[in-house]
All heavy atoms as a GROMACS GRO file, in nm:
protein
  627
    1THR      N    1   3.064  -5.490  11.148
    1THR     CA    2   2.956  -5.391  11.124
    1THR      C    3   2.887  -5.417  10.994
    1THR      O    4   2.966  -5.457  10.896
    1THR     CB    5   3.002  -5.244  11.115
    1THR    OG1    6   3.105  -5.234  11.009
    1THR    CG2    7   3.068  -5.199  11.254
    2PRO      N    8   2.756  -5.410  10.978
    2PRO     CA    9   2.696  -5.430  10.850
    2PRO      C   10   2.725  -5.329  10.746
    2PRO      O   11   2.761  -5.216  10.773
    2PRO     CB   12   2.544  -5.432  10.886
    2PRO     CG   13   2.535  -5.354  11.015
    2PRO     CD   14   2.662  -5.374  11.078
    3HIS      N   15   2.726  -5.370  10.618
    3HIS     CA   16   2.757  -5.286  10.506
    3HIS      C   17   2.638  -5.193  10.491
    3HIS      O   18   2.521  -5.234  10.483
    3HIS     CB   19   2.786  -5.364  10.375
    3HIS     CG   20   2.809  -5.283  10.257
    3HIS    ND1   21   2.908  -5.208  10.236
    3HIS    CD2   22   2.721  -5.260  10.145
    3HIS    CE1   23   2.903  -5.144  10.121
    3HIS    NE2   24   2.783  -5.187  10.061
    4THR      N   25   2.652  -5.070  10.463
    4THR     CA   26   2.555  -4.970  10.445
    4THR      C   27   2.577  -4.898  10.314
    4THR      O   28   2.688  -4.851  10.290
    4THR     CB   29   2.547  -4.853  10.565
    4THR    OG1   30   2.532  -4.923  10.683
    4THR    CG2   31   2.441  -4.762  10.532
    5ARG      N   32   2.476  -4.906  10.228
    5ARG     CA   33   2.487  -4.830  10.092
    5ARG      C   34   2.402  -4.707  10.115
    5ARG      O   35   2.286  -4.711  10.146
    5ARG     CB   36   2.440  -4.921   9.987
    5ARG     CG   37   2.454  -4.861   9.857
    5ARG     CD   38   2.427  -4.958   9.743
    5ARG     NE   39   2.282  -4.944   9.713
    5ARG     CZ   40   2.217  -5.001   9.618
    5ARG    NH1   41   2.284  -5.092   9.545
    5ARG    NH2   42   2.092  -4.979   9.590
    6ASN      N   43   2.455  -4.592  10.078
    6ASN     CA   44   2.394  -4.466  10.089
    6ASN      C   45   2.386  -4.403   9.946
    6ASN      O   46   2.494  -4.376   9.888
    6ASN     CB   47   2.460  -4.385  10.181
    6ASN     CG   48   2.392  -4.255  10.226
    6ASN    OD1   49   2.309  -4.208  10.149
    6ASN    ND2   50   2.414  -4.203  10.333
    7VAL      N   51   2.268  -4.377   9.896
    7VAL     CA   52   2.248  -4.315   9.759
    7VAL      C   53   2.186  -4.191   9.780
    7VAL      O   54   2.078  -4.180   9.846
    7VAL     CB   55   2.173  -4.416   9.664
    7VAL    CG1   56   2.143  -4.343   9.537
    7VAL    CG2   57   2.238  -4.544   9.647
    8ARG      N   58   2.233  -4.087   9.723
    8ARG     CA   59   2.171  -3.952   9.721
    8ARG      C   60   2.141  -3.905   9.585
    8ARG      O   61   2.219  -3.918   9.494
    8ARG     CB   62   2.268  -3.853   9.790
    8ARG     CG   63   2.289  -3.869   9.936
    8ARG     CD   64   2.404  -3.782   9.986
    8ARG     NE   65   2.432  -3.808  10.125
    8ARG     CZ   66   2.543  -3.873  10.152
    8ARG    NH1   67   2.624  -3.917  10.053
    8ARG    NH2   68   2.574  -3.911  10.269
    9ILE      N   69   2.011  -3.867   9.567
    9ILE     CA   70   1.959  -3.818   9.430
    9ILE      C   71   1.908  -3.681   9.451
    9ILE      O   72   1.823  -3.659   9.538
    9ILE     CB   73   1.854  -3.903   9.375
    9ILE    CG1   74   1.909  -4.055   9.360
    9ILE    CG2   75   1.807  -3.850   9.243
    9ILE    CD1   76   1.809  -4.154   9.316
   10LEU      N   77   1.971  -3.582   9.389
   10LEU     CA   78   1.932  -3.440   9.400
   10LEU      C   79   1.823  -3.410   9.287
   10LEU      O   80   1.854  -3.429   9.175
   10LEU     CB   81   2.053  -3.347   9.394
   10LEU     CG   82   2.148  -3.359   9.497
   10LEU    CD1   83   2.267  -3.263   9.478
   10LEU    CD2   84   2.086  -3.328   9.639
   11CYS      N   85   1.715  -3.360   9.334
   11CYS     CA   86   1.608  -3.319   9.233
   11CYS      C   87   1.583  -3.178   9.254
   11CYS      O   88   1.532  -3.136   9.351
   11CYS     CB   89   1.479  -3.399   9.268
   11CYS     SG   90   1.504  -3.580   9.262
   12LEU      N   91   1.639  -3.102   9.160
   12LEU     CA   92   1.641  -2.952   9.182
   12LEU      C   93   1.545  -2.891   9.080
   12LEU      O   94   1.548  -2.924   8.961
   12LEU     CB   95   1.781  -2.903   9.157
   12LEU     CG   96   1.886  -2.973   9.244
   12LEU    CD1   97   2.025  -2.918   9.215
   12LEU    CD2   98   1.853  -2.939   9.395
   13ALA      N   99   1.474  -2.786   9.116
   13ALA     CA  100   1.389  -2.713   9.030
   13ALA      C  101   1.393  -2.560   9.068
   13ALA      O  102   1.428  -2.524   9.173
   13ALA     CB  103   1.243  -2.759   9.042
   14GLU      N  104   1.400  -2.486   8.961
   14GLU     CA  105   1.403  -2.337   8.976
   14GLU      C  106   1.277  -2.275   8.918
   14GLU      O  107   1.233  -2.310   8.809
   14GLU     CB  108   1.523  -2.292   8.894
   14GLU     CG  109   1.539  -2.131   8.901
   14GLU     CD  110   1.650  -2.086   8.817
   14GLU    OE1  111   1.700  -2.153   8.734
   14GLU    OE2  112   1.672  -1.958   8.820
   15ASN      N  113   1.216  -2.182   8.999
   15ASN     CA  114   1.105  -2.112   8.948
   15ASN      C  115   1.158  -1.997   8.848
   15ASN      O  116   1.210  -1.896   8.911
   15ASN     CB  117   1.022  -2.061   9.066
   15ASN     CG  118   0.951  -2.166   9.132
   15ASN    OD1  119   0.926  -2.271   9.081
   15ASN    ND2  120   0.919  -2.138   9.257
   16ALA      N  121   1.149  -2.011   8.729
   16ALA     CA  122   1.200  -1.926   8.630
   16ALA      C  123   1.092  -1.867   8.543
   16ALA      O  124   1.001  -1.927   8.519
   16ALA     CB  125   1.316  -1.982   8.542
   17ILE      N  126   1.124  -1.748   8.493
   17ILE     CA  127   1.034  -1.685   8.396
   17ILE      C  128   1.089  -1.696   8.260
   17ILE      O  129   1.216  -1.672   8.239
   17ILE     CB  130   1.020  -1.540   8.430
   17ILE    CG1  131   0.953  -1.521   8.565
   17ILE    CG2  132   0.931  -1.462   8.318
   17ILE    CD1  133   0.939  -1.383   8.608
   18GLY      N  134   1.017  -1.739   8.164
   18GLY     CA  135   1.076  -1.764   8.027
   18GLY      C  136   0.980  -1.832   7.942
   18GLY      O  137   0.873  -1.872   7.978
   19LEU      N  138   1.019  -1.843   7.806
   19LEU     CA  139   0.932  -1.920   7.712
   19LEU      C  140   0.908  -2.054   7.745
   19LEU      O  141   0.796  -2.110   7.711
   19LEU     CB  142   0.992  -1.897   7.572
   19LEU     CG  143   1.000  -1.745   7.527
   19LEU    CD1  144   1.079  -1.744   7.381
   19LEU    CD2  145   0.866  -1.690   7.507
   20ASN      N  146   1.000  -2.127   7.810
   20ASN     CA  147   0.986  -2.267   7.839
   20ASN      C  148   0.937  -2.292   7.987
   20ASN      O  149   0.937  -2.406   8.028
   20ASN     CB  150   1.115  -2.337   7.813
   20ASN     CG  151   1.158  -2.343   7.675
   20ASN    OD1  152   1.066  -2.346   7.586
   20ASN    ND2  153   1.279  -2.332   7.634
   21ALA      N  154   0.899  -2.182   8.055
   21ALA     CA  155   0.861  -2.191   8.192
   21ALA      C  156   0.721  -2.273   8.197
   21ALA      O  157   0.646  -2.265   8.104
   21ALA     CB  158   0.835  -2.057   8.255
   22VAL      N  159   0.701  -2.343   8.308
   22VAL     CA  160   0.574  -2.416   8.322
   22VAL      C  161   0.472  -2.316   8.356
   22VAL      O  162   0.479  -2.222   8.428
   22VAL     CB  163   0.593  -2.512   8.443
   22VAL    CG1  164   0.461  -2.590   8.472
   22VAL    CG2  165   0.702  -2.619   8.416
   23ARG      N  166   0.344  -2.345   8.289
   23ARG     CA  167   0.236  -2.254   8.304
   23ARG      C  168   0.120  -2.342   8.353
   23ARG      O  169   0.116  -2.460   8.342
   23ARG     CB  170   0.200  -2.190   8.168
   23ARG     CG  171   0.306  -2.092   8.124
   23ARG     CD  172   0.267  -2.032   7.994
   23ARG     NE  173   0.354  -1.926   7.951
   23ARG     CZ  174   0.476  -1.950   7.897
   23ARG    NH1  175   0.519  -2.066   7.881
   23ARG    NH2  176   0.549  -1.834   7.861
   24ASN      N  177   0.018  -2.272   8.421
   24ASN     CA  178  -0.100  -2.339   8.468
   24ASN      C  179  -0.162  -2.411   8.342
   24ASN      O  180  -0.166  -2.360   8.234
   24ASN     CB  181  -0.198  -2.241   8.516
   24ASN     CG  182  -0.156  -2.188   8.656
   24ASN    OD1  183  -0.084  -2.255   8.726
   24ASN    ND2  184  -0.214  -2.075   8.694
   25ASP      N  185  -0.213  -2.520   8.367
   25ASP     CA  186  -0.289  -2.613   8.268
   25ASP      C  187  -0.182  -2.688   8.170
   25ASP      O  188  -0.230  -2.754   8.086
   25ASP     CB  189  -0.386  -2.540   8.190
   25ASP     CG  190  -0.493  -2.479   8.280
   25ASP    OD1  191  -0.525  -2.541   8.377
   25ASP    OD2  192  -0.546  -2.369   8.248
   26ASP      N  193  -0.052  -2.666   8.201
   26ASP     CA  194   0.047  -2.752   8.120
   26ASP      C  195   0.030  -2.901   8.162
   26ASP      O  196  -0.004  -2.928   8.275
   26ASP     CB  197   0.187  -2.706   8.144
   26ASP     CG  198   0.222  -2.587   8.066
   26ASP    OD1  199   0.140  -2.532   7.986
   26ASP    OD2  200   0.337  -2.534   8.086
   27ILE      N  201   0.057  -2.990   8.067
   27ILE     CA  202   0.057  -3.129   8.097
   27ILE      C  203   0.211  -3.175   8.100
   27ILE      O  204   0.279  -3.139   8.002
   27ILE     CB  205  -0.012  -3.214   7.988
   27ILE    CG1  206  -0.164  -3.172   7.972
   27ILE    CG2  207  -0.016  -3.357   8.021
   27ILE    CD1  208  -0.247  -3.186   8.089
   28MET      N  209   0.248  -3.228   8.201
   28MET     CA  210   0.386  -3.282   8.215
   28MET      C  211   0.392  -3.433   8.212
   28MET      O  212   0.312  -3.499   8.289
   28MET     CB  213   0.451  -3.230   8.342
   28MET     CG  214   0.473  -3.074   8.344
   28MET     SD  215   0.554  -3.014   8.496
   28MET     CE  216   0.717  -3.082   8.466
   29ALA      N  217   0.486  -3.487   8.143
   29ALA     CA  218   0.513  -3.638   8.163
   29ALA      C  219   0.611  -3.667   8.276
   29ALA      O  220   0.719  -3.596   8.284
   29ALA     CB  221   0.571  -3.689   8.023
   30LEU      N  222   0.573  -3.747   8.357
   30LEU     CA  223   0.667  -3.792   8.473
   30LEU      C  224   0.760  -3.898   8.436
   30LEU      O  225   0.737  -3.966   8.337
   30LEU     CB  226   0.582  -3.835   8.588
   30LEU     CG  227   0.471  -3.740   8.644
   30LEU    CD1  228   0.387  -3.808   8.748
   30LEU    CD2  229   0.529  -3.605   8.671
   31TYR      N  230   0.859  -3.918   8.516
   31TYR     CA  231   0.958  -4.020   8.489
   31TYR      C  232   0.892  -4.165   8.488
   31TYR      O  233   0.926  -4.246   8.421
   31TYR     CB  234   1.058  -4.012   8.606
   31TYR     CG  235   1.165  -4.120   8.602
   31TYR    CD1  236   1.273  -4.112   8.513
   31TYR    CD2  237   1.161  -4.237   8.672
   31TYR    CE1  238   1.368  -4.209   8.512
   31TYR    CE2  239   1.253  -4.335   8.667
   31TYR     CZ  240   1.361  -4.317   8.578
   31TYR     OH  241   1.448  -4.420   8.577
   32SER      N  242   0.781  -4.182   8.564
   32SER     CA  243   0.718  -4.299   8.586
   32SER      C  244   0.638  -4.339   8.456
   32SER      O  245   0.590  -4.448   8.440
   32SER     CB  246   0.629  -4.305   8.704
   32SER     OG  247   0.524  -4.212   8.685
   33GLY      N  248   0.625  -4.240   8.364
   33GLY     CA  249   0.533  -4.252   8.245
   33GLY      C  250   0.395  -4.194   8.257
   33GLY      O  251   0.332  -4.182   8.162
   34LEU      N  252   0.357  -4.168   8.376
   34LEU     CA  253   0.224  -4.100   8.404
   34LEU      C  254   0.234  -3.956   8.358
   34LEU      O  255   0.335  -3.892   8.342
   34LEU     CB  256   0.192  -4.101   8.551
   34LEU     CG  257   0.172  -4.230   8.615
   34LEU    CD1  258   0.146  -4.225   8.756
   34LEU    CD2  259   0.056  -4.308   8.550
   35THR      N  260   0.123  -3.890   8.329
   35THR     CA  261   0.120  -3.752   8.298
   35THR      C  262   0.034  -3.680   8.408
   35THR      O  263  -0.063  -3.739   8.453
   35THR     CB  264   0.057  -3.719   8.154
   35THR    OG1  265  -0.067  -3.788   8.144
   35THR    CG2  266   0.149  -3.782   8.052
   36VAL      N  267   0.062  -3.549   8.429
   36VAL     CA  268  -0.014  -3.483   8.519
   36VAL      C  269  -0.043  -3.333   8.464
   36VAL      O  270   0.036  -3.285   8.383
   36VAL     CB  271   0.066  -3.458   8.656
   36VAL    CG1  272   0.070  -3.580   8.737
   36VAL    CG2  273   0.194  -3.392   8.642
   37GLU      N  274  -0.152  -3.277   8.506
   37GLU     CA  275  -0.173  -3.140   8.462
   37GLU      C  276  -0.139  -3.046   8.580
   37GLU      O  277  -0.170  -3.081   8.706
   37GLU     CB  278  -0.334  -3.130   8.448
   37GLU     CG  279  -0.370  -2.980   8.409
   37GLU     CD  280  -0.519  -2.970   8.379
   37GLU    OE1  281  -0.589  -3.061   8.399
   37GLU    OE2  282  -0.557  -2.856   8.345
   38ILE      N  283  -0.063  -2.943   8.550
   38ILE     CA  284  -0.013  -2.852   8.648
   38ILE      C  285  -0.122  -2.750   8.674
   38ILE      O  286  -0.152  -2.673   8.574
   38ILE     CB  287   0.118  -2.780   8.605
   38ILE    CG1  288   0.223  -2.893   8.584
   38ILE    CG2  289   0.157  -2.689   8.703
   38ILE    CD1  290   0.260  -2.967   8.704
   39ASN      N  291  -0.182  -2.751   8.786
   39ASN     CA  292  -0.278  -2.646   8.822
   39ASN      C  293  -0.221  -2.528   8.898
   39ASN      O  294  -0.297  -2.422   8.911
   39ASN     CB  295  -0.401  -2.708   8.904
   39ASN     CG  296  -0.472  -2.809   8.824
   39ASN    OD1  297  -0.507  -2.785   8.706
   39ASN    ND2  298  -0.504  -2.925   8.878
   40LYS      N  299  -0.111  -2.542   8.950
   40LYS     CA  300  -0.043  -2.436   9.010
   40LYS      C  301   0.109  -2.435   8.974
   40LYS      O  302   0.176  -2.548   8.997
   40LYS     CB  303  -0.065  -2.437   9.168
   40LYS     CG  304  -0.004  -2.336   9.242
   40LYS     CD  305  -0.055  -2.349   9.392
   40LYS     CE  306  -0.003  -2.222   9.468
   40LYS     NZ  307  -0.102  -2.154   9.536
   41THR      N  308   0.166  -2.334   8.930
   41THR     CA  309   0.306  -2.336   8.881
   41THR      C  310   0.409  -2.365   8.982
   41THR      O  311   0.527  -2.395   8.949
   41THR     CB  312   0.337  -2.213   8.795
   41THR    OG1  313   0.310  -2.099   8.889
   41THR    CG2  314   0.255  -2.204   8.670
   42ASP      N  315   0.378  -2.353   9.106
   42ASP     CA  316   0.476  -2.397   9.216
   42ASP      C  317   0.489  -2.543   9.222
   42ASP      O  318   0.570  -2.600   9.295
   42ASP     CB  319   0.436  -2.334   9.354
   42ASP     CG  320   0.478  -2.195   9.372
   42ASP    OD1  321   0.567  -2.146   9.294
   42ASP    OD2  322   0.417  -2.128   9.458
   43ALA      N  323   0.414  -2.617   9.152
   43ALA     CA  324   0.411  -2.767   9.163
   43ALA      C  325   0.527  -2.832   9.093
   43ALA      O  326   0.553  -2.951   9.109
   43ALA     CB  327   0.286  -2.830   9.102
   44GLU      N  328   0.597  -2.766   8.996
   44GLU     CA  329   0.696  -2.833   8.917
   44GLU      C  330   0.802  -2.883   9.019
   44GLU      O  331   0.869  -2.987   8.990
   44GLU     CB  332   0.753  -2.747   8.811
   44GLU     CG  333   0.840  -2.618   8.863
   44GLU     CD  334   0.767  -2.507   8.870
   44GLU    OE1  335   0.635  -2.508   8.888
   44GLU    OE2  336   0.825  -2.402   8.884
   45GLY      N  337   0.837  -2.822   9.131
   45GLY     CA  338   0.941  -2.873   9.222
   45GLY      C  339   0.886  -3.006   9.285
   45GLY      O  340   0.962  -3.092   9.308
   46ARG      N  341   0.761  -3.004   9.322
   46ARG     CA  342   0.703  -3.132   9.376
   46ARG      C  343   0.702  -3.240   9.280
   46ARG      O  344   0.725  -3.362   9.310
   46ARG     CB  345   0.573  -3.107   9.437
   46ARG     CG  346   0.572  -3.029   9.569
   46ARG     CD  347   0.443  -2.980   9.608
   46ARG     NE  348   0.412  -2.850   9.542
   46ARG     CZ  349   0.314  -2.777   9.555
   46ARG    NH1  350   0.214  -2.818   9.628
   46ARG    NH2  351   0.304  -2.659   9.501
   47VAL      N  352   0.684  -3.207   9.153
   47VAL     CA  353   0.693  -3.308   9.049
   47VAL      C  354   0.829  -3.362   9.034
   47VAL      O  355   0.850  -3.488   9.021
   47VAL     CB  356   0.635  -3.254   8.914
   47VAL    CG1  357   0.664  -3.343   8.792
   47VAL    CG2  358   0.485  -3.220   8.915
   48MET      N  359   0.932  -3.278   9.042
   48MET     CA  360   1.068  -3.321   9.036
   48MET      C  361   1.099  -3.414   9.153
   48MET      O  362   1.174  -3.516   9.138
   48MET     CB  363   1.158  -3.202   9.031
   48MET     CG  364   1.162  -3.117   8.910
   48MET     SD  365   1.230  -3.202   8.769
   48MET     CE  366   1.399  -3.217   8.816
   49LEU      N  367   1.051  -3.374   9.264
   49LEU     CA  368   1.076  -3.462   9.380
   49LEU      C  369   1.015  -3.595   9.366
   49LEU      O  370   1.072  -3.700   9.386
   49LEU     CB  371   1.021  -3.398   9.504
   49LEU     CG  372   1.042  -3.472   9.643
   49LEU    CD1  373   1.188  -3.485   9.670
   49LEU    CD2  374   0.980  -3.387   9.756
   50GLY      N  375   0.885  -3.599   9.317
   50GLY     CA  376   0.834  -3.731   9.286
   50GLY      C  377   0.905  -3.810   9.187
   50GLY      O  378   0.915  -3.945   9.184
   51ASP      N  379   0.965  -3.740   9.081
   51ASP     CA  380   1.041  -3.810   8.978
   51ASP      C  381   1.162  -3.876   9.044
   51ASP      O  382   1.208  -3.975   9.008
   51ASP     CB  383   1.080  -3.719   8.872
   51ASP     CG  384   0.981  -3.708   8.770
   51ASP    OD1  385   0.874  -3.773   8.766
   51ASP    OD2  386   0.987  -3.620   8.674
   52GLY      N  387   1.227  -3.813   9.135
   52GLY     CA  388   1.344  -3.855   9.213
   52GLY      C  389   1.316  -3.986   9.280
   52GLY      O  390   1.389  -4.070   9.288
   53VAL      N  391   1.204  -3.984   9.354
   53VAL     CA  392   1.158  -4.099   9.431
   53VAL      C  393   1.136  -4.221   9.332
   53VAL      O  394   1.182  -4.327   9.357
   53VAL     CB  395   1.037  -4.074   9.514
   53VAL    CG1  396   0.990  -4.202   9.575
   53VAL    CG2  397   1.072  -3.976   9.631
   54ALA      N  398   1.067  -4.190   9.217
   54ALA     CA  399   1.047  -4.290   9.132
   54ALA      C  400   1.171  -4.351   9.058
   54ALA      O  401   1.192  -4.464   9.049
   54ALA     CB  402   0.960  -4.240   9.012
   55HIS      N  403   1.273  -4.256   9.047
   55HIS     CA  404   1.402  -4.297   8.983
   55HIS      C  405   1.477  -4.387   9.089
   55HIS      O  406   1.534  -4.486   9.053
   55HIS     CB  407   1.482  -4.178   8.950
   55HIS     CG  408   1.620  -4.206   8.908
   55HIS    ND1  409   1.656  -4.238   8.782
   55HIS    CD2  410   1.747  -4.214   8.975
   55HIS    CE1  411   1.791  -4.269   8.766
   55HIS    NE2  412   1.844  -4.250   8.887
   56ALA      N  413   1.474  -4.341   9.219
   56ALA     CA  414   1.546  -4.431   9.324
   56ALA      C  415   1.474  -4.560   9.338
   56ALA      O  416   1.556  -4.660   9.344
   56ALA     CB  417   1.529  -4.348   9.454
   57THR      N  418   1.347  -4.570   9.339
   57THR     CA  419   1.281  -4.705   9.353
   57THR      C  420   1.307  -4.793   9.229
   57THR      O  421   1.308  -4.910   9.247
   57THR     CB  422   1.134  -4.684   9.379
   57THR    OG1  423   1.074  -4.613   9.289
   57THR    CG2  424   1.117  -4.623   9.529
   58LYS      N  425   1.318  -4.734   9.111
   58LYS     CA  426   1.349  -4.818   8.997
   58LYS      C  427   1.488  -4.868   8.981
   58LYS      O  428   1.504  -4.981   8.945
   58LYS     CB  429   1.301  -4.734   8.870
   58LYS     CG  430   1.316  -4.820   8.741
   58LYS     CD  431   1.277  -4.747   8.617
   58LYS     CE  432   1.300  -4.830   8.494
   58LYS     NZ  433   1.253  -4.760   8.375
   59HIS      N  434   1.583  -4.774   9.008
   59HIS     CA  435   1.725  -4.815   8.981
   59HIS      C  436   1.792  -4.864   9.119
   59HIS      O  437   1.903  -4.926   9.101
   59HIS     CB  438   1.799  -4.697   8.930
   59HIS     CG  439   1.742  -4.650   8.787
   59HIS    ND1  440   1.784  -4.730   8.686
   59HIS    CD2  441   1.660  -4.560   8.753
   59HIS    CE1  442   1.724  -4.673   8.578
   59HIS    NE2  443   1.648  -4.562   8.617
   60TYR      N  444   1.745  -4.844   9.229
   60TYR     CA  445   1.813  -4.881   9.352
   60TYR      C  446   1.720  -4.972   9.444
   60TYR      O  447   1.745  -4.972   9.567
   60TYR     CB  448   1.861  -4.758   9.426
   60TYR     CG  449   1.948  -4.671   9.344
   60TYR    CD1  450   1.910  -4.552   9.278
   60TYR    CD2  451   2.081  -4.702   9.336
   60TYR    CE1  452   1.990  -4.478   9.202
   60TYR    CE2  453   2.168  -4.631   9.250
   60TYR     CZ  454   2.124  -4.517   9.194
   60TYR     OH  455   2.205  -4.432   9.111
   61LEU      N  456   1.621  -5.022   9.394
   61LEU     CA  457   1.529  -5.099   9.461
   61LEU      C  458   1.586  -5.214   9.533
   61LEU      O  459   1.553  -5.250   9.652
   61LEU     CB  460   1.409  -5.145   9.380
   61LEU     CG  461   1.296  -5.209   9.453
   61LEU    CD1  462   1.238  -5.115   9.546
   61LEU    CD2  463   1.186  -5.256   9.353
   62GLU      N  464   1.674  -5.287   9.474
   62GLU     CA  465   1.746  -5.408   9.540
   62GLU      C  466   1.831  -5.360   9.655
   62GLU      O  467   1.905  -5.278   9.651
   62GLU     CB  468   1.841  -5.484   9.440
   62GLU     CG  469   1.895  -5.607   9.508
   62GLU     CD  470   1.978  -5.681   9.400
   62GLU    OE1  471   1.940  -5.670   9.271
   62GLU    OE2  472   2.076  -5.734   9.442
   63GLY      N  473   1.791  -5.402   9.777
   63GLY     CA  474   1.852  -5.375   9.895
   63GLY      C  475   1.822  -5.240   9.958
   63GLY      O  476   1.876  -5.182  10.053
   64LEU      N  477   1.721  -5.178   9.896
   64LEU     CA  478   1.676  -5.046   9.953
   64LEU      C  479   1.588  -5.071  10.066
   64LEU      O  480   1.486  -5.128  10.054
   64LEU     CB  481   1.598  -4.975   9.834
   64LEU     CG  482   1.551  -4.832   9.860
   64LEU    CD1  483   1.683  -4.746   9.870
   64LEU    CD2  484   1.467  -4.784   9.735
   65ASP      N  485   1.622  -5.008  10.177
   65ASP     CA  486   1.549  -5.020  10.299
   65ASP      C  487   1.469  -4.896  10.331
   65ASP      O  488   1.364  -4.906  10.398
   65ASP     CB  489   1.644  -5.039  10.419
   65ASP     CG  490   1.708  -5.183  10.417
   65ASP    OD1  491   1.644  -5.280  10.372
   65ASP    OD2  492   1.831  -5.185  10.444
   66LEU      N  493   1.514  -4.781  10.277
   66LEU     CA  494   1.443  -4.660  10.323
   66LEU      C  495   1.459  -4.551  10.213
   66LEU      O  496   1.573  -4.540  10.155
   66LEU     CB  497   1.517  -4.605  10.451
   66LEU     CG  498   1.468  -4.469  10.502
   66LEU    CD1  499   1.316  -4.482  10.563
   66LEU    CD2  500   1.557  -4.427  10.622
   67VAL      N  501   1.354  -4.479  10.180
   67VAL     CA  502   1.359  -4.363  10.093
   67VAL      C  503   1.317  -4.237  10.177
   67VAL      O  504   1.197  -4.254  10.232
   67VAL     CB  505   1.272  -4.386   9.966
   67VAL    CG1  506   1.271  -4.260   9.888
   67VAL    CG2  507   1.324  -4.501   9.878
   68VAL      N  508   1.398  -4.142  10.180
   68VAL     CA  509   1.361  -4.021  10.254
   68VAL      C  510   1.356  -3.911  10.146
   68VAL      O  511   1.450  -3.881  10.074
   68VAL     CB  512   1.470  -3.982  10.358
   68VAL    CG1  513   1.430  -3.852  10.426
   68VAL    CG2  514   1.480  -4.096  10.458
   69ASP      N  515   1.248  -3.844  10.141
   69ASP     CA  516   1.238  -3.724  10.050
   69ASP      C  517   1.227  -3.590  10.138
   69ASP      O  518   1.155  -3.591  10.236
   69ASP     CB  519   1.122  -3.728   9.954
   69ASP     CG  520   0.987  -3.726  10.018
   69ASP    OD1  521   0.978  -3.756  10.134
   69ASP    OD2  522   0.891  -3.698   9.947
   70MET      N  523   1.313  -3.498  10.110
   70MET     CA  524   1.312  -3.368  10.186
   70MET      C  525   1.301  -3.255  10.083
   70MET      O  526   1.351  -3.256   9.973
   70MET     CB  527   1.445  -3.369  10.258
   70MET     CG  528   1.465  -3.480  10.364
   70MET     SD  529   1.620  -3.474  10.454
   70MET     CE  530   1.721  -3.350  10.401
   71ASN      N  531   1.230  -3.152  10.126
   71ASN     CA  532   1.219  -3.038  10.040
   71ASN      C  533   1.211  -2.904  10.121
   71ASN      O  534   1.186  -2.916  10.237
   71ASN     CB  535   1.100  -3.055   9.947
   71ASN     CG  536   0.964  -3.038  10.017
   71ASN    OD1  537   0.928  -2.927  10.050
   71ASN    ND2  538   0.897  -3.152  10.044
   72SER      N  539   1.242  -2.808  10.058
   72SER     CA  540   1.226  -2.675  10.117
   72SER      C  541   1.117  -2.602  10.037
   72SER      O  542   1.131  -2.584   9.912
   72SER     CB  543   1.351  -2.597  10.104
   72SER     OG  544   1.336  -2.455  10.134
   73TYR      N  545   1.005  -2.593  10.091
   73TYR     CA  546   0.895  -2.540  10.017
   73TYR      C  547   0.840  -2.405  10.070
   73TYR      O  548   0.811  -2.396  10.188
   73TYR     CB  549   0.774  -2.639  10.028
   73TYR     CG  550   0.645  -2.588   9.951
   73TYR    CD1  551   0.637  -2.596   9.814
   73TYR    CD2  552   0.539  -2.541  10.025
   73TYR    CE1  553   0.536  -2.545   9.757
   73TYR    CE2  554   0.425  -2.504   9.955
   73TYR     CZ  555   0.426  -2.514   9.820
   73TYR     OH  556   0.316  -2.458   9.752
   74TRP      N  557   0.858  -2.302   9.985
   74TRP     CA  558   0.814  -2.169  10.032
   74TRP      C  559   0.694  -2.134   9.943
   74TRP      O  560   0.693  -2.155   9.824
   74TRP     CB  561   0.927  -2.068  10.002
   74TRP     CG  562   1.038  -2.102  10.089
   74TRP    CD1  563   1.147  -2.182  10.056
   74TRP    CD2  564   1.068  -2.055  10.216
   74TRP    NE1  565   1.233  -2.193  10.172
   74TRP    CE2  566   1.182  -2.115  10.268
   74TRP    CE3  567   0.990  -1.977  10.306
   74TRP    CZ2  568   1.236  -2.087  10.394
   74TRP    CZ3  569   1.043  -1.941  10.438
   74TRP    CH2  570   1.165  -2.006  10.483
   75GLU      N  571   0.593  -2.072  10.009
   75GLU     CA  572   0.469  -2.036   9.944
   75GLU      C  573   0.441  -1.896   9.980
   75GLU      O  574   0.459  -1.845  10.102
   75GLU     CB  575   0.360  -2.125   9.989
   75GLU     CG  576   0.215  -2.094   9.927
   75GLU     CD  577   0.202  -2.134   9.788
   75GLU    OE1  578   0.266  -2.236   9.741
   75GLU    OE2  579   0.125  -2.066   9.714
   76ASP      N  580   0.383  -1.819   9.889
   76ASP     CA  581   0.334  -1.694   9.914
   76ASP      C  582   0.225  -1.698  10.028
   76ASP      O  583   0.134  -1.773  10.013
   76ASP     CB  584   0.275  -1.622   9.788
   76ASP     CG  585   0.225  -1.483   9.814
   76ASP    OD1  586   0.200  -1.442   9.923
   76ASP    OD2  587   0.215  -1.412   9.711
   77THR      N  588   0.237  -1.620  10.134
   77THR     CA  589   0.144  -1.649  10.249
   77THR      C  590  -0.003  -1.611  10.207
   77THR      O  591  -0.094  -1.649  10.277
   77THR     CB  592   0.187  -1.558  10.368
   77THR    OG1  593   0.201  -1.414  10.316
   77THR    CG2  594   0.323  -1.600  10.422
   78ARG      N  595  -0.022  -1.539  10.104
   78ARG     CA  596  -0.150  -1.506  10.054
   78ARG      C  597  -0.226  -1.630   9.982
   78ARG      O  598  -0.349  -1.629   9.987
   78ARG     CB  599  -0.158  -1.378   9.960
   78ARG     CG  600  -0.113  -1.261  10.034
   78ARG     CD  601  -0.086  -1.143   9.933
   78ARG     NE  602   0.046  -1.178   9.868
   78ARG     CZ  603   0.079  -1.133   9.753
   78ARG    NH1  604   0.015  -1.043   9.692
   78ARG    NH2  605   0.194  -1.168   9.698
   79GLY      N  606  -0.136  -1.718   9.934
   79GLY     CA  607  -0.196  -1.827   9.852
   79GLY      C  608  -0.217  -1.962   9.938
   79GLY      O  609  -0.295  -2.032   9.897
   80GLY      N  610  -0.142  -1.972  10.044
   80GLY     CA  611  -0.154  -2.090  10.115
   80GLY      C  612  -0.087  -2.214  10.051
   80GLY      O  613  -0.044  -2.200   9.948
   81ILE      N  614  -0.090  -2.326  10.117
   81ILE     CA  615  -0.031  -2.448  10.055
   81ILE      C  616  -0.139  -2.530   9.993
   81ILE      O  617  -0.243  -2.549  10.057
   81ILE     CB  618   0.041  -2.526  10.165
   81ILE    CG1  619   0.160  -2.443  10.229
   81ILE    CG2  620   0.092  -2.665  10.113
   81ILE    CD1  621   0.233  -2.505  10.330
   82SER      N  622  -0.120  -2.568   9.873
   82SER     CA  623  -0.219  -2.645   9.801
   82SER      C  624  -0.183  -2.801   9.814
   82SER      O  625  -0.078  -2.832   9.835
   82SER     CB  626  -0.224  -2.606   9.653
   82SER     OG  627  -0.109  -2.632   9.595
   0.00000   0.00000   0.00000
């Protein structure tokens, strides 16, 4: 049987209220070195997911055949998905 390497990276975010919470119009630096402006505060979880994919491709690229990103995304039904 061929050797299979399985790497799991958990990228977790919590929507919290506090002085350090992400706010609309905040600028965040990504793992890749790019910066993004947050226009909707539910986006920090998606930013974390993107950072995880960037980390996986940088550190585990050799022999990497597949990257799967999965998330549980809940949105207020009045706001829709952006």
